[in-house]
N, C-alpha and C positions, 0 to 999 in steps of 0.2 A: 247516222252512219259516221259524221264529222266528229261528233261530239262525243263518240263512245272512244273514237280514234285519239282525241284530245284529252280525254281521261285517264286513256290508257298511259299515253305522252307522258304525262303528267305523273302517273303513279310511277312510272321508269325512273322519270328524274329524280323525285324525290327519294326512290329506291339509290339512286350513286350518290346522295350528299350524306357526310358522314354524320352520325347519330350525333346527339347532341353532346358537347365534351360535360361531362358530371365532374361537380366535385371533388378534390382529391378524396377527403373522409368517406363519401359516398362511393366515388370508385372501389375504394381498397374493400367495402362492405360487401362490394357485390360480385367482386371479381377473385379476389386475392383466398386461397386456401393456405392455410400452415400446416404440414406435416407436424406429426409429433416430435419429432427432432430438433424440430424449432420452437416449439409455443409449448408453454406447459396445458393450453387448452387448445389442442390440434382441432382443425376444421375450417369452417367458414367464417372469416373474422369477425368481430365485433369490437370495434372500439370503444375505448373509455372516453370520457368525457373531457380530460386531459390531453388523450390523444390526440381528439378532431382540433383543440386549437392549436396543435403546431401542425397540423394539416392545411389551416386556414392560412396560417401564416406561410406555409411553402405556396400556395396558390396563389398569395398577392403578388402581385407585379412592383410592388414599391417595395416590397423586403428582397433584398437581395442576403444579408445574410442571416441566418437561425442559428441561436448556440442554446445547447441541453445543458445544464447543469443537472444530474441525475444521482438520485441513487440507484440501486440493484431494483429487482421486481417492478419495475414499472413498464416494460414491454418496448424500450428504445429499441434496440437493435433489430427487432423484428417489425416496429415500424418502418426504420430506415430500409428494411429490405423490400417490404410494400411502397416504399416511395420509389426505390430502383425500379422496382418492376411497372409501376406508372410510365414511368419517363421510357422504357423499354418500349410499353406496349401503345402509347397517346403520343408521347413527344419525344421521337426518335433522337438523339444528340451524343456526342462523347460524354461521357461518366466516368470518374475517375474515383476509386474510395482508396482510403489510406488506414490502413492501420498497425499498428506496433512492431508487430514482426509477420515473418514468412510464413510460421506456423498461423500465426491468426490469420492472416489472406486465403491460405489454403485449407481450413475450416471452415470458414466464411464463404468460400466460394462452393466447397463440397458441400457441406451442409446447408445453410441459410440460403446460398441463391438456387443451387441446382435442386435443392428440395422442395423450395417455394413454389419455383417454376413446375417442377415435375409435379405437385398437386392442386396445382391451379389450372382448370381444362383450358380456360382461356388463355394461358400463358406458356402452353405445354409446345415444346418446338419452336420457341421465337428464338433464343439462344443459341449459335454454334462456336464450341470450343475452337479459339485460333491459336496455335501454337507460338510461342515467343520468338521472335525471331533473332533475338541473342543466345537464346537457348538457357537463360537464367531463370532458375527455379523459384527466384523472387518473388516474378510478376507473373499474375496470371489475367488472362486476355479472354474475352467476348467478344462478340459482333454479331451483329443484327441490322436490318435494314436501316439506313440511314443513321446508322450512330456505333458506338463500342463502349464494353463496358471495360475497365482496366483495374485491376488491385496490386498492389504497393504496398511493400513495407514502410514502415515510417525509417527502418533501419538502412536500408539502401535508396537514399534521396536520390542518387545520381539517376536513377531510373526516370524519375519526375523529368528530366529535361524533353525527352525525347514526344511527350504527351500533352495535350491541349487540351481542355474540358469544360462544359459548360455547365454541368453538375458536379461539385465536390464536397466529396461523403467522406467526413473524418470523424472516426469512432475512437475512443477510447485517448485522446488526446494528451491526458496526464500522464499516459505512459511512453509518449515520446522522447525520445534524447536529441539533444542536439549535439550534432556530430562535427567534424572539421568543415564540412560545406554548410553549415550554418540550420537553422530553424526549420523542420520538416515541415512545418505548417506553414510558415512564411512561402518556402519552398513550392509547396504544393498552393499556394494562393495565386503566384507568379502564372501559373499556369491557366488560369481564368480568365486573363487579363482581356483576351482577343474578343471575348461574348461579353456587349454589353448588357445582357437579360440573364448573367450567371446568377448561379444559386451557391452558396457555400453554407453547409450542415455541417457544422463541428459539437460532438457530443461527449459527455466522458464522466463518470464517476470521478471527484473530486479527490486529491489525495492531501497535497500540503498547501496551506495559504499561500499567496501568490503563482500558484500554477498555472498552467494554459489556460485550462477553462473558467477557472474564476477570474483572469482577467477578462477574457473574451465575454463573460456574461457583464462584469462591471462597466464593459462599453457598451454593452446593449441599453433597451429598454426595460430591464430587470423586472421582468413578467411574475407573478406569484400566483399559485394555485390558491383558490379559496375557497371555500364550502359554506353552506349555511346550516345556522344552527337552528334544529327544530323546533328550539323553544322559542326565542324570539329574531328568529331569521335574519341575522347578523350575518354578515359574512368575514371569515376570518380565515389565515392560513393554517394550517395544522403544525404547530411546533413541540417539538419533544417537550417544552417545557410546562407545555398546557395538557402533556398526558400523565393522569394520576393513577393509582391504587391505592388497596388498604394495605398496610404492612402484612409481606408473607405470603400475599395473594395477587402476583401479577397476573393472574390471568383475569381479573377482574378488572382490569383495565380501559380506562374511559378518558374521553377529553374533557377538559374544560372550556367550555365557551369562554374565548378574551371579554368578549361584549355584557353577555350577563351573567356568568358563572355555572351554569347548569353545567352538570356530568351529561356530556353524552356518548349512551353505551354503543358498544359494536356492533349491534343490530341495526341502527339507524345510519352505521356507517356509508353502506353501497347508496341508500337511496341519496344522502347527503352530497356523495361524488356525482353521481349523476346531475345532478344538479347545481354542482360547482363551476367555477369561472376563473379566466384568465383575467390578470388586473395588471396594468402597466404602470409602477412607479417610478419611470424615469420616460414619462410620455413624449417629451421634447427630442429626443432621441430618434431621430428617423433611418428607417431602412436595415436597422439591424434588430431584430426580437432574439430577445433572449428569456428562457424558460428556467425556473427555477422550481424540482418537481422532488419528491421524497416519498418513501415505502408505505410512509405513516396514511397516504390516500390510495394507495395501491390495493384494487379489490382481491388479489391473491387470497385464497385462502391461508396461505403460510405467511401473510403480513399482518394479520389481526394484530391489532393492539394487544392484546393479551401477548400471544406469542412474541413479538418485537420485546414487551417488556420483559418477559422472562431471558431474551437474549439479552438484555441490557442489564438483568441482576448478576448474568454467568461473565459478563465483558469488563464491569466498572473496575473489580481491580487490578486491572494492569491496564498499563497505558497502552500496549504494544495489541492487546485485543480489542481495548475501547478505540481506539484509533480506526481499526477495522468498522466497528458499530458506527464509527459517526460516517466513515466513508461511504459505507454500501448500502446501510440503513437511514444514516438523515441527509444524506445526500449531501456533505459540507465538508469542505475543507478542514482537516488537521490543523489545528494552532497550536503550536508549541507551548509549553508552560514557561515560567517567568524567565527571561535570557539571562537574568543576573540573580543567584542565590545568595542568597542574605548570610556571611560565613556566622555570624552571630547568633543566629536562630538554630543554626544546625549545630553549634557547640554547645546551647541551650538543651539541646537535646540526649546529652552525654547520660552513659545508664552504668551500674557498677557492676561491669563485667570486664573482663579483658584475661591475658596472656599474663603469667602459664596459668594459674591457679583459680581464674573466675572464667571459665567458659558454660557461656548459656548452653542448659541441657539440650535445646531445640538443634545446635551445631551438630553436623553428623559427619561433615567432609570440612576439609582445609584447603583452602587455593594461595597462591602466591604469586604477587606481580614484583620486578624489579626494574628499575629504573636507573640506569648507567649516567653518571657524571664522570668528569676527567680525575675528582678528588674523591668520592663517597659512590657508595649504592646505597638507593633509597628501597626499601624493603616494606610492601605492605602484607599482613595476613588474614584473609575474610572467611569469614564460617557462612556453610550455609546448609541446609536442613531440607524438611519438606514443605515446606511453607515457598512464601513469596522473598521474604524476608532476608536480607544479608546483613550481617553481623561483621562491622569492621571491628576487628580484635586488637590490632597493632600495628604501627608504624615506628618502624627503627631506621636508622643512617647508621649506615657501615662506613666508618671515615679510612681512607686511606687511597693511594694511588689507582687506578684502575686497571694500569699492568705490573702492578703488584701481587705477586702469589698469596701474600698473608690476606691480601683484602678478601680474596675467592676462596681462602679456608676460611674466614669469619665466614662469609656467606655459607658456605657448605655445613657448615656447623648450625646455623643457623636451620637450615631447609630441614636438617636430622633431627631437630629437636622432637623429644617425644612429651605430651601433655595429658596429664590425666583427665578422663570425661566424669563427669560427675553422674553416671549413670555404674563408674564404675571401671569400664574398658580405659583403653588408652587411642589417643589422637596423633596419627604426626602429618607432616604438610601432603597430601595427595597429586597436586600438580603445582608446576611455577611456570612462569613465561617472563622471560626476562629481555628485555629490550635491547634488540642487536641493528638498529636501524639509523642510529643518530651515533654523530661523533667520532667515528672512524673506530668503533669499538667493536665493528662485526667478527674480527677474526680471534679476538680475544674472548666475546662471549660463546661462539662456537667450540673452541677449544676446551669450555669449561662444560655446556649442556652435550657434548657428544657423547662423552661416556657415562651422562649420568641419563641419557634419553629413556632406561627401564624404568627409572624412577618418577617419571614424566615431566624432568625438566628442560623445555624445549628454549629454542631462539625463537623469537618472534620480532616481526617488521611491520611497523603499521602500514596501512595504506587507505585512500580515503574512498569518498562514497557513503552515502547513505542506506545503500540497498547493499552493501556487501553482508556475509556473514562475520560472524563474530570472530571467527577462528578458521581456518582452510589451511591445508597441507598443501606449501607449494611446490611447484613440479620441479624447480630449478637443479641442477646435481649440485651435488658436494652435502653438506653438513645439514641434517633435517633441519627445514624452517619454516614458520607458520606465519600466514601473516592476517594479521587483525585488522578489523572492519572498526578502528578509532572511532571515526564517525557515525557509525551505528552503536558502539557501547554507549560513546556520551548522549546521544539522542537519548537512549533510555536512561542511563542514571541520571541524567539531570531531569527528566522527567518525572520518574521514582521519587527526585529528592527535593521536586516542587510539590508531588500531589498525597504524601503521606508518611507513613513511619515503614516505607518497605525498605529503609537501610537505617541499622540501628549502629550508635557508633559506643565505642567504649570509653572509660571514665579516662581511661590513661593518655587518652590523645591530645597531643598539645596544641595551641592556638593555631600555630603554623601550619599543621594539618589540613585546618579547615580553610584558612587563608591561600593555599595552594589547591584544595579542593575545588575549592568557588574562582578558580584564576582564569577561565574561557568564558565566554557566552555566545551564543547563534546570534550571527546575522545574516543577512539579506545583501549578497551583493550582485549588481548585475554582471552578467558576461555575452557580449553580441545582443545586448539587447531583452537578456531572459532574465528572469531571476532565480537566484543560486545559492542554495544555504549552506555554511559553512561556519565551524570555530573558530573565532578570534582569540587570542590572548589581549586580557586588560592588560593596559600600559602599567608596567613596575612591578608586576605581581610573576613569582615564578610557578611552575608545574607539577614540579617531581613527585606530589603525594597524587596528583589527578592521574598520570600517569601510570604511577603504578597501581592506583588500583583499576585504570582500566586494564592493564594486563593481567592482574590478578580476577577481573571479573573474565577475560577469554581463556583463563586458564581452567574454568570453571567446566568449559566444554569438551575438557580431557578427562574429565571425572566421569565413567559411564555407569559406578556402580550400581546395587541394587540398594535404597537408601534403606528397606525394611529388614535386609539382610542385617545390613552395617548397624542399624538401631538395636538389634539382638546380640549381635557381639559387642558391644558397645556396653550392653547389659550385664556382661560376664565378668567378673573380677580378672579374670586371668584368660587370655585368648588363647587358641589353639597352637601349642607348639609344634613347631618344625620338626621331622623328623630327622634325627643326628646325619651327617654324612659320614660314610665310613669308606674310607680309602684303602683299598688292597693292594698291596704293595705286590709286583709281579715277583720279586725275590722268593717267596713262600713255594712258588709252582717250580723252581728247579729241583 
């Protein structure tokens, strides 16, 4: 009787004990279910080998910081959601998640968080929504026994002041903007100081070199993911330089093993990735685990080497699309082209074309840019066609005081010039942007452009910022004014000058044009401890032709005509005549 009672009591006590804590990766696979709105592979989670390595670092009590420099298509955001769910269910504590914008927070809370908790039976009902006491829509708050989950937009860093967190999750940190209150990453980290066992998880697709995720990864133990070669067994990181395919057949892309040189076909990829491992390249760094991962090891069907090779062939010819490939597929920061362009190399590329009678047949529209100085106007004409090439047709200097009517009459005559196209039709200047932002010339420029707005001759003012659009209408009242994203245009201009023949130069261009075109360079300056890119003038150089070229590139955005139709028109020797205007006199009706 006593023995039976003892056994019963022992079983009861054992039932009261919490179940053994599973490693994070095992718990995720046994508990988490992703809905179709969260994952491309809905249902019960099965982690890939590289995701398990990240989970092991989060489990390690000796590691307080985890940084993930990633590409798209590797499942990082879904893994982050599963990590948050683990702390809610097993280790309740204050959790703070910071995303770039308010919309990101809302989408993540409603889609990923709520969707995952609803789809996972063991998590259903653990979170209750809590209204934000300030009424701000930038903050989303959920609570559960023993802790809370707060989602904050990096654009609203003042909301960080009111919250402490043991677990800090930062997603897409290269999209964070530094505001008046400083770096939102540092502000968020300050909220974790009260917890000696804190965890700070920061991940992002990199954008530019020196960005937040690149900097944090450089401070970590810099782990790389390596897979074994089926032939030699050697482990290597899969890099784009080792992906090869026959000419014209990107679908046959394979990985060339750096150890033995043998080609590994796509069909071996899944097995090799399953046997992959993380290796720390800076093992002396303690407490900060950094992971670098790219889409080349993603088991997703749309991340096969053949598909990625085809994406590269479509993206490689344009710096804008190539940067997207480097960031989102390779998970690498975009490194700008050579900061200083050699003016003599550009001048050596001049070709026998130009205005007025040697227009290349590829040119279908012409744009112009004007830089204003006190004693002259500098005018650049650019030709554009169906391809990516831009033809710099001419550079003129109109001498005369900027406040003289004669100077502006000369400019008006130049903009009204009619040129004969090689196909037989005629070309005129289709759009022009005139700089009105410097030197106190704004009123003079506005008085000239106001009556010529119908000819697409407009006033422009340069604004800084690499994310600015090339051209945008200003909302200010008064004369029509367009804001020109000069940093963004210069970045594309310098990239294209350095990477090929995207710009073609007329033989009529003087050496001074090339000297001024290359008069600036990109530099990185630190502002409040954070790297910031900008253009700086090279000492001793002038930049009039560079500025005029930038404004001519902006003017191209004003031309929205159908180039196929323009090509057909230019093939006609004579263009359709406008019907004559007939003015009827009121006197005849008397």
